[in-house]
C-alpha positions in Angstrom: -23.0 114.0 86.9 -19.2 113.5 86.6 -17.2 111.0 84.6 -19.3 108.0 85.7 -22.6 109.7 84.9 -21.3 110.9 81.6 -20.3 107.4 80.6 -23.7 106.0 81.6 -25.5 108.7 79.6 -23.4 107.9 76.5 -24.2 104.2 76.9 -27.8 105.0 77.6 -28.1 107.1 74.5 -26.8 104.3 72.3 -29.1 101.7 74.0 -32.2 103.9 73.7 -31.6 104.3 70.0 -31.6 100.5 69.8 -34.6 100.0 72.1 -37.6 100.7 70.0 -38.4 97.2 68.8 -41.8 95.7 68.6 -43.4 92.7 70.3 -42.4 89.7 68.2 -43.7 86.1 68.2 -42.8 83.4 65.7 -43.7 83.3 62.0 -44.6 79.6 61.5 -47.4 80.2 59.1 -46.6 82.6 56.2 -49.7 83.9 54.5 -48.7 85.3 51.0 -51.0 87.3 48.9 -48.4 88.0 46.3 -47.4 84.4 45.2 -49.7 82.9 42.6 -52.8 81.2 44.1 -55.2 78.9 42.3 -57.1 75.6 43.1 -54.6 73.0 44.1 -52.0 75.7 44.7 -53.2 77.8 47.6 -51.5 76.4 50.7 -50.0 78.7 53.3 -46.2 78.5 53.5 -45.5 76.6 56.7 -42.3 75.6 58.4 -41.8 71.9 58.5 -39.8 69.8 61.0 -37.7 67.0 59.4 -36.3 64.7 62.0 -33.8 62.3 60.5 -32.8 58.7 61.4 -29.6 56.9 60.3 -29.7 53.1 60.8 -32.6 53.4 63.2 -31.0 56.1 65.4 -32.3 59.7 65.3 -29.3 61.9 64.6 -30.6 65.4 63.8 -33.6 67.5 62.9 -33.8 70.0 60.0 -36.4 72.7 59.4 -37.8 73.2 55.9 -40.6 75.1 54.2 -43.8 73.6 52.8 -44.9 74.3 49.2 -47.8 76.2 47.9 -49.1 73.0 46.3 -49.7 69.4 47.6 -51.6 68.0 50.5 -51.5 69.7 53.9 -48.8 68.3 56.2 -49.6 66.4 59.4 -49.4 68.6 62.5 -48.9 65.8 65.1 -45.5 64.1 65.3 -47.0 60.8 66.5 -49.3 60.7 63.3 -46.5 61.5 60.9 -45.0 58.4 59.1 -41.3 57.7 59.3 -40.4 57.3 55.6 -37.2 55.9 54.1 -35.2 58.5 52.0 -33.8 57.8 48.5 -31.8 59.7 45.9 -33.5 61.0 42.8 -32.2 59.6 39.5 -31.7 61.9 37.6 -31.0 64.2 40.6 -33.0 67.1 39.4 -36.2 65.0 39.0 -37.1 66.8 35.8 -37.6 63.6 33.8 -38.8 60.1 34.4 -37.0 58.4 37.3 -34.7 55.4 36.5 -35.1 53.8 39.9 -38.4 52.3 41.1 -39.7 53.8 44.3 -42.0 52.1 46.9 -43.4 55.0 48.9 -39.9 56.5 49.8 -39.3 60.2 50.2 -37.2 61.3 47.3 -34.3 63.8 47.7 -34.1 66.2 44.7 -31.8 69.1 43.7 -33.4 72.4 42.8 -33.2 73.7 39.2 -33.7 72.9 35.5 -37.5 72.7 35.7 -40.5 73.9 37.8 -41.2 72.7 41.3 -44.6 71.3 40.3 -42.9 69.3 37.4 -40.5 67.8 40.0 -43.4 66.9 42.3 -45.4 65.3 39.4 -42.4 63.2 38.3 -41.7 62.1 41.8 -45.4 61.1 42.4 -45.5 59.2 39.1 -42.3 57.3 40.2 -44.1 56.1 43.4 -42.6 58.6 45.9 -44.6 59.4 49.0 -43.0 62.9 49.4 -40.4 65.1 47.7 -37.7 67.0 49.5 -36.0 69.6 47.4 -32.6 70.9 48.3 -32.2 74.7 47.7 -29.0 76.0 46.1 -28.7 78.6 48.8 -28.5 78.7 52.6 -32.0 80.3 52.8 -35.4 78.8 52.3 -37.3 79.6 49.1 -41.1 79.7 48.6 -42.1 76.9 46.2 -45.0 78.2 44.0 -46.8 77.1 40.9 -46.1 78.6 37.5 -48.5 81.3 36.4 -49.4 79.4 33.3 -50.4 76.2 35.0 -54.1 75.8 35.0 -54.7 72.5 36.7 -52.5 71.6 39.6 -53.3 68.2 41.2 -50.4 66.9 43.2 -50.9 64.2 45.8 -47.6 64.2 47.7 -46.2 66.8 50.1 -43.3 68.9 48.9 -40.7 70.4 51.3 -37.7 72.6 50.7 -34.5 72.3 52.8 -31.6 74.8 52.9 -28.4 73.9 51.2 -26.5 72.9 54.3 -29.3 70.5 55.4 -29.3 68.9 52.0 -25.5 68.4 52.1 -25.9 66.6 55.4 -28.7 64.3 54.1 -26.6 63.4 51.0 -23.7 62.5 53.2 -25.9 60.3 55.4 -27.3 58.5 52.3 -23.8 57.9 50.9 -22.4 56.6 54.2 -25.4 54.5 55.4 -27.6 51.8 54.2 -30.8 53.2 55.8 -31.8 56.9 56.2 -35.4 57.8 57.0 -37.3 61.1 57.8 -40.5 62.4 59.1 -42.3 65.4 57.8 -44.7 67.3 60.0 -45.6 70.9 60.8 -46.7 71.3 64.4 -48.9 74.3 65.3 -48.1 76.8 68.0 -50.4 76.8 71.0 -53.3 79.3 70.6 -52.2 81.2 73.7 -48.6 81.6 74.7 -48.3 81.6 78.5 -44.9 83.3 78.2 -46.7 86.5 77.0 -48.5 86.7 80.3 -45.2 86.8 82.2 -43.8 89.2 79.7 -46.8 91.5 80.2 -46.3 91.3 84.0 -42.6 92.1 83.7 -43.3 95.2 81.6 -46.1 96.4 84.0 -44.1 95.8 87.1 -41.0 97.5 85.7 -43.0 100.7 85.0 -44.7 100.5 88.4 -41.4 100.3 90.2 -39.8 103.1 88.1 -42.8 105.4 88.5 -42.9 105.1 92.3 -39.2 105.6 92.5 -39.4 108.7 90.2 -42.4 110.1 92.1 -40.7 109.5 95.5 -37.5 111.3 94.3 -39.5 114.2 93.0 -41.5 114.6 96.2 -38.3 114.5 98.3 -36.9 117.3 96.1 -40.1 119.3 96.6 -40.0 118.8 100.4 -36.4 120.0 100.4 -37.3 123.0 98.4 -40.2 123.8 100.7 -37.9 123.5 103.7 -35.6 126.1 102.3 -38.6 128.4 101.5 -40.0 127.9 104.9 -36.7 128.6 106.7 -36.1 131.7 104.5 -32.6 130.5 103.5 -30.5 133.2 101.9 -28.8 130.7 99.6 -31.8 128.9 98.3 -34.7 131.4 98.8 -36.6 131.9 95.7 -34.7 129.2 93.8 -35.9 125.7 92.8 -34.0 122.8 94.3 -33.3 120.5 91.4 -32.8 116.8 91.9 -29.2 115.9 90.9 -28.7 113.4 88.1 -32.1 114.1 86.5 -32.4 115.0 82.8 -35.6 116.6 81.5 -36.5 116.0 77.9 -37.5 119.0 75.8 -39.6 119.2 72.6 -36.5 119.5 70.3 -34.8 116.4 71.8 -38.1 114.5 71.4 -38.3 115.3 67.7 -34.6 114.7 67.2 -34.7 111.4 68.9 -37.0 109.9 66.2 -34.8 111.2 63.4 -31.5 109.9 65.0 -33.2 106.6 66.0 -34.3 106.0 62.4 -30.8 106.7 61.0 -29.3 104.4 63.6 -31.9 101.7 62.8 -30.9 101.8 59.1 -27.2 101.6 60.1 -28.0 98.5 62.1 -29.9 97.0 59.3 -27.2 97.6 56.8 -24.2 96.8 59.0 -25.7 94.0 61.1 -23.0 91.4 61.7 -21.6 89.2 64.5 -19.2 91.9 65.6 -21.8 94.6 65.6 -23.9 92.5 67.9 -20.8 92.0 70.1 -20.4 95.8 70.4 -24.1 96.1 71.5 -23.6 93.3 74.0 -20.7 95.3 75.6 -22.7 98.5 75.7 -25.7 96.7 77.1 -23.5 95.1 79.8 -22.1 98.5 80.8 -25.6 99.9 81.1 -26.9 96.9 82.9 -24.1 97.1 85.5 -24.9 100.7 86.2 -28.6 100.0 86.3 -28.4 97.0 88.5 -26.0 98.8 90.9 -28.2 101.8 91.1 -31.3 99.7 91.9 -29.5 97.6 94.5 -27.9 100.5 96.2 -31.2 102.4 96.4 -33.0 99.3 97.7 -30.5 98.3 100.3 -30.1 101.9 101.6 -33.7 101.7 102.7 -32.7 99.3 105.4 -31.2 100.5 108.7 -28.3 98.0 108.5 -26.9 99.7 105.4 -27.4 103.4 106.3 -23.9 103.9 107.5 -22.3 102.2 104.4 -24.4 104.5 102.2 -23.6 107.7 104.1 -19.8 107.1 104.2 -17.8 107.9 101.1 -14.5 107.2 99.5 -12.9 109.4 96.8 -12.2 107.3 93.7 -10.1 108.7 90.8 -12.3 109.7 87.8 -15.4 108.7 89.7 -15.3 111.1 92.6 -16.9 110.4 96.0 -18.4 106.9 96.0 -20.2 105.4 98.9 -18.9 102.2 100.6 -22.2 100.5 99.8 -21.7 101.2 96.1 -18.2 99.9 96.3 -19.4 96.7 97.9 -22.2 96.2 95.4 -20.2 97.1 92.2 -18.1 93.9 92.0 -21.2 91.7 92.2 -23.0 93.7 89.5 -19.9 93.6 87.3 -19.5 89.8 87.7 -23.2 89.3 87.0 -23.0 91.2 83.7 -19.8 89.5 82.6 -21.2 86.1 83.4 -24.3 86.9 81.3 -22.2 88.2 78.4 -19.9 85.1 78.4 -22.7 82.5 78.7 -25.5 84.4 77.0 -26.1 81.6 74.5 -27.0 79.0 77.1 -30.7 78.1 77.5 -31.2 80.0 80.8 -29.3 83.2 79.9 -32.5 85.0 79.2 -33.0 85.3 83.0 -29.8 87.3 83.4 -30.7 89.5 80.3 -34.1 90.3 81.8 -32.7 91.2 85.2 -30.1 93.5 83.6 -32.7 94.9 81.3 -35.3 95.6 83.9 -32.8 97.3 86.2 -31.6 99.4 83.3 -35.1 100.5 82.3 -36.0 101.4 85.9 -32.8 103.5 86.2 -33.4 105.2 82.9 -37.0 106.1 83.9 -35.5 107.6 87.1 -32.9 109.7 85.3 -34.8 110.7 82.2 -38.1 112.6 82.7 -40.9 114.2 80.8 -41.4 117.7 82.3 -44.9 118.3 80.9 -47.6 116.8 78.8 -46.6 118.8 75.7 -43.2 117.0 75.6 -44.8 113.7 76.4 -47.3 114.1 73.5 -44.6 115.1 71.0 -42.3 112.2 72.0 -45.0 109.5 72.0 -46.7 110.7 68.8 -43.3 110.6 67.0 -42.6 107.2 68.4 -46.1 106.0 67.3 -45.4 106.8 63.7 -41.8 105.6 63.9 -42.9 102.2 65.1 -45.5 101.8 62.4 -43.2 103.0 59.7 -40.3 100.7 60.5 -42.5 97.6 61.1 -45.0 97.9 58.2 -44.1 100.6 55.7 -40.4 99.7 55.6 -41.3 96.4 53.8 -42.2 98.4 50.7 -38.8 100.2 50.6 -36.5 97.5 51.8 -38.5 94.4 50.9 -38.3 93.3 54.6 -39.5 94.8 57.9 -36.4 96.6 59.0 -37.3 96.7 62.7 -38.1 93.0 62.9 -35.0 92.0 61.0 -32.8 94.0 63.3 -34.6 92.8 66.5 -34.1 89.2 65.4 -30.5 89.7 64.3 -31.2 87.6 61.2 -28.0 88.7 59.5 -25.7 88.4 62.5 -25.8 84.7 63.3 -27.0 85.6 66.9 -30.3 85.4 68.6 -30.9 89.1 68.2 -29.9 92.3 69.9 -29.7 92.3 73.7 -31.9 95.4 74.2 -35.0 93.2 74.7 -36.9 91.5 77.5 -37.6 87.9 76.5 -39.1 84.7 77.8 -39.0 81.2 76.3 -42.3 80.2 74.8 -44.0 77.7 77.0 -45.1 74.3 75.6 -44.3 75.4 72.1 -43.0 72.7 69.8 -41.0 75.2 67.9 -39.4 76.8 70.9 -38.0 80.3 70.6 -38.8 83.4 72.6 -41.5 86.0 73.0 -39.9 89.4 73.2 -40.6 93.0 73.8 -38.3 96.0 73.0 -37.1 98.4 75.7 -38.8 101.3 73.8 -42.2 99.7 74.3 -41.6 100.1 78.1 -39.4 103.2 78.4 -41.3 105.6 76.1 -44.8 105.1 77.5 -43.2 104.6 81.0 -42.0 108.2 80.8 -45.6 109.4 80.6 -46.8 107.0 83.3 -44.0 108.2 85.7 -44.9 111.8 84.9 -48.5 111.1 85.8 -47.6 109.7 89.3 -45.1 112.6 90.0 -47.9 115.1 89.2 -50.4 113.2 91.4 -48.1 113.2 94.4 -46.9 116.8 94.1 -50.5 117.9 93.7 -51.6 115.6 96.6 -54.3 113.9 94.4 -55.9 110.8 95.5 -55.5 107.6 93.5 -58.9 107.9 91.8 -58.8 111.6 91.3 -55.3 111.5 89.8 -53.9 110.4 86.5 -51.6 107.5 87.4 -54.2 104.8 88.0 -55.9 105.4 84.7 -52.7 105.9 82.7 -51.1 102.8 84.2 -54.3 100.8 83.5 -54.3 102.1 79.9 -50.8 100.9 79.4 -51.6 97.4 80.6 -54.6 97.3 78.3 -52.6 98.6 75.4 -49.9 96.0 75.8 -52.6 93.3 76.2 -54.1 94.5 72.9 -50.7 94.2 71.3 -50.5 90.5 72.3 -54.0 89.9 71.0 -53.0 91.4 67.7 -49.8 89.3 67.7 -51.8 86.1 68.1 -54.4 87.1 65.5 -51.6 87.8 63.0 -50.1 84.3 63.5 -47.1 85.5 65.4 -46.0 88.3 62.9 -44.2 91.1 64.7 -46.5 93.9 65.9 -45.6 97.6 66.5 -46.6 97.7 70.2 -46.7 101.5 70.3 -49.5 101.3 67.7 -51.7 100.0 70.5 -50.0 101.5 73.6 -49.7 105.2 72.6 -53.4 105.7 71.8 -54.4 104.0 75.1 -51.9 105.8 77.4 -51.7 109.2 75.8 -55.3 109.3 74.7 -56.5 108.4 78.3 -54.3 111.2 79.8 -55.4 113.8 77.3 -59.1 113.0 77.7 -58.9 113.1 81.5 -57.0 116.3 81.5 -59.4 118.0 79.2 -62.4 116.7 81.1 -61.0 118.0 84.4 -59.9 121.4 83.0 -56.3 120.8 83.7 -55.0 120.3 80.2 -53.4 123.8 79.9 -51.5 123.5 83.1 -50.3 120.0 82.4 -49.4 121.0 78.9 -47.2 123.9 79.8 -45.9 123.3 83.3 -46.7 119.8 84.5 -46.2 120.5 88.2 -47.8 122.7 90.9 -46.8 126.4 90.7 -45.4 126.2 94.2 -45.1 123.2 96.4 -47.1 123.5 99.6 -44.7 124.2 102.5 -46.7 121.7 104.6 -46.6 118.8 102.1 -47.0 115.5 103.8 -44.3 112.8 103.7 -46.6 109.9 103.1 -48.0 109.3 99.5 -51.6 109.8 98.7 -53.8 106.8 98.5 
């Protein structure tokens, strides 16, 4: 493949090891079966919005965490009362307050006594709510003490991180009037963004599959031409399509092992600079993917045929077509612009374009040669996905895959190897995302099914592609159903997708008596010399 192809393969390998991330929503409601639960202390932990006004002007908004105890917070902003904020005296609110309160929200420091004690003291002093400032930058779940038998607290309690508390203290000291609202809006039951994300994933696999099948059929036609003409140079030999890499069983097994090691490394070393390295690698892969897709698309038009067929020798890269040289600056500028402005609100569009182009190119270059390799790869990925989303919580106390996908330790919005769309009409904002691996890995099997159908001249209904593609769509749909039923907690998409796609393929192959042939060879024994140029219906 030359220097250029080698660089792309290296970048692709790193990206693919980072791509197996699950479908993730937003954890607004935290159900906890471990924290003590009893009557009066059995609330779910919910995120709380705390908009703040200084002298009548809204200046900022903080996000806190509701307590296990106390009344349920209002979910509608317009129904939440705007309450004046006051200091606690003493600040820890562990003993009777010296100042008299008239339904103010009281600002309290964490420590020296239990959370329920603070809430009871604040309620007895006349506070309408208690806001507890954590002594760390993270949020902490406020629970009842195991020994408390009767918990009856009538005011809501919210914890804010340390930096938010520092800001509120500064506002109180510098202003005569500080007021807050406390409410916990609910996410819409159906996120429309998930529909578009589903369409993006399905369309990406469709485009990649037809491109891969078209390339394989062209190679088969070329081979048949040499066989028919009795060429001395090519007679009896298979004509391989340049730039295509077939996965074998060993590499399929090795992939999961190496990917797991890389995932742990990301989890342990996740930082701002590590994310920057991944952004650079993603940009390089995105440039190559976008360029390959655009060149292939434009070369289908008559106006660009001459530019595609004329070449210029470039040092290190070898012969490069004039069309590629013309397209490359645009692709490079596009990727650089995205990398520089990736934190703006609309940067997700550029990330999705680069990501889809990269996935399509990868599915064109990397191929599953038979059903055996596809089964081994997807089965390993199935258990890999489940382990790092669910089982890893027991070993690392957090879901390793979800932590890495979100980039929680990096100060960024997460790794770039994701397709994402902003949640629509969601008061909490954020993104719905899907990892590259949830598209690439099953996409390898779907592309294989269409290549086999075309080379064997199978009709759409008699082939495997229609049913495998449909199964993928249903599997991804089931993933989003599970995501919504689990209140936005990240789901291992391959848990749903692999049984649907691989199971459908295996059942059909067994029923049609073609399992043995698909398992070992995965293509016709010898392409027909009179194969038609047009695809089967």
